[in-house]
C-alpha positions as CSV (number, residue, x, y, z in Angstrom):
1,M,0.1,0.0,0.0
2,T,1.3,3.3,-0.9
3,L,1.4,6.4,1.4
4,I,-1.3,8.1,-0.9
5,Q,-3.5,5.1,-0.3
6,L,-2.9,4.8,3.2
7,I,-3.5,8.5,4.2
8,G,-6.5,9.1,1.7
9,R,-8.2,6.0,3.3
10,I,-7.1,7.2,7.0
11,T,-8.6,11.0,6.3
12,G,-11.2,10.6,3.8
13,Y,-9.4,13.4,1.6
14,E,-7.9,13.3,-1.9
15,P,-4.3,14.0,-2.2
16,K,-3.4,17.6,-3.3
17,M,0.0,19.3,-4.0
18,W,1.1,21.9,-1.6
19,G,3.6,23.8,-3.4
20,S,6.1,21.5,-5.7
21,S,7.1,18.8,-3.3
22,I,4.4,18.3,-0.4
23,V,1.4,15.9,-1.0
24,G,-1.2,16.9,1.4
25,F,-4.7,15.7,2.5
26,G,-7.2,17.9,3.9
27,T,-6.7,21.5,5.1
28,Y,-7.0,23.6,8.1
29,H,-6.5,27.0,8.9
30,Y,-3.9,28.3,11.5
31,R,-3.5,31.7,13.3
32,Y,-0.4,32.3,15.5
33,A,-0.7,34.9,18.5
34,S,1.6,37.0,16.7
35,G,-1.2,37.5,14.0
36,H,0.7,35.2,11.3
37,E,-1.9,32.9,9.7
38,G,-2.4,30.5,6.8
39,D,-3.7,27.1,5.5
40,S,-1.7,23.9,5.9
41,P,-2.6,20.2,5.2
42,I,-4.0,18.0,8.1
43,V,-1.5,15.3,7.0
44,G,1.2,15.5,4.5
45,F,4.2,14.0,3.2
46,S,7.2,14.9,1.0
47,P,9.4,12.3,-0.6
48,R,13.0,13.8,-0.1
49,K,16.0,12.5,-1.3
50,K,17.4,11.2,2.1
51,S,13.9,10.2,3.8
52,I,10.2,10.7,3.5
53,T,9.0,13.6,5.7
54,M,5.6,13.4,7.2
55,Y,3.8,16.5,8.3
56,L,1.3,15.8,11.0
57,M,-1.1,18.8,12.2
58,C,-1.1,18.0,15.6
59,G,2.5,16.8,15.8
60,L,3.4,13.3,17.1
61,P,1.3,11.1,19.3
62,A,2.1,11.4,22.9
63,N,2.0,7.6,23.0
64,K,5.7,6.9,22.9
65,A,5.4,3.2,22.5
66,L,4.0,3.8,18.9
67,L,7.2,5.3,18.0
68,E,9.4,2.8,19.6
69,N,7.5,0.1,17.5
70,L,7.2,1.9,14.3
71,G,10.7,1.0,12.9
72,K,13.7,3.1,11.8
73,H,12.7,6.8,11.9
74,K,13.6,9.9,13.3
75,T,11.4,12.8,14.6
76,G,11.2,16.6,14.5
77,V,8.9,19.0,16.2
78,G,5.8,18.1,14.0
79,C,7.6,15.8,11.5
80,L,8.4,12.1,11.2
81,Y,11.1,11.1,8.8
82,I,11.2,7.8,7.5
83,D,14.1,6.4,5.5
84,S,12.2,3.6,3.9
85,I,8.4,2.7,4.0
86,D,9.4,-1.0,3.8
87,A,11.5,-0.5,7.1
88,I,8.5,0.5,9.2
89,N,5.4,-1.2,10.7
90,L,2.4,0.4,8.6
91,D,-0.1,-0.6,10.9
92,I,1.9,1.7,13.5
93,L,2.0,4.5,11.0
94,E,-1.7,4.2,10.5
95,Q,-2.3,4.7,14.2
96,I,0.2,7.6,14.3
97,I,-1.6,9.2,11.6
98,R,-4.8,8.7,13.4
99,D,-3.7,9.9,16.5
100,S,-2.3,13.1,15.1
101,I,-5.7,14.1,13.5
102,V,-8.2,12.9,16.4
103,M,-8.1,16.5,17.9
104,P,-10.7,18.9,16.7
105,H,-9.5,21.1,13.9
106,Q,-8.6,24.4,15.7
107,T,-8.4,27.8,13.9
108,D,-5.8,28.8,16.7
109,A,-2.5,27.3,16.3
110,E,-0.2,27.6,19.6
């Protein structure tokens, strides 16, 4: 199963290009206290040369056991870096994506 199929099934949204390299699903509007605001995909990914970068609206789940059982990966603030889709547990990835979109879509980002 490809990431497009997996994320599309989970979110119910069709993939859409965000810029030249991010495939996004759904959209939400954010507004920071500074006044900066914009739109972003609820879940997105970018197939970079070194790894696949996944963008998750609500960040990574608080359940660290999910990440510990995912397989080879790295994390950033709201990003998950996967070297190879074949090197991770897709059931765990699905749960991570689900957990990242469970929260209601808020208009005010922190």
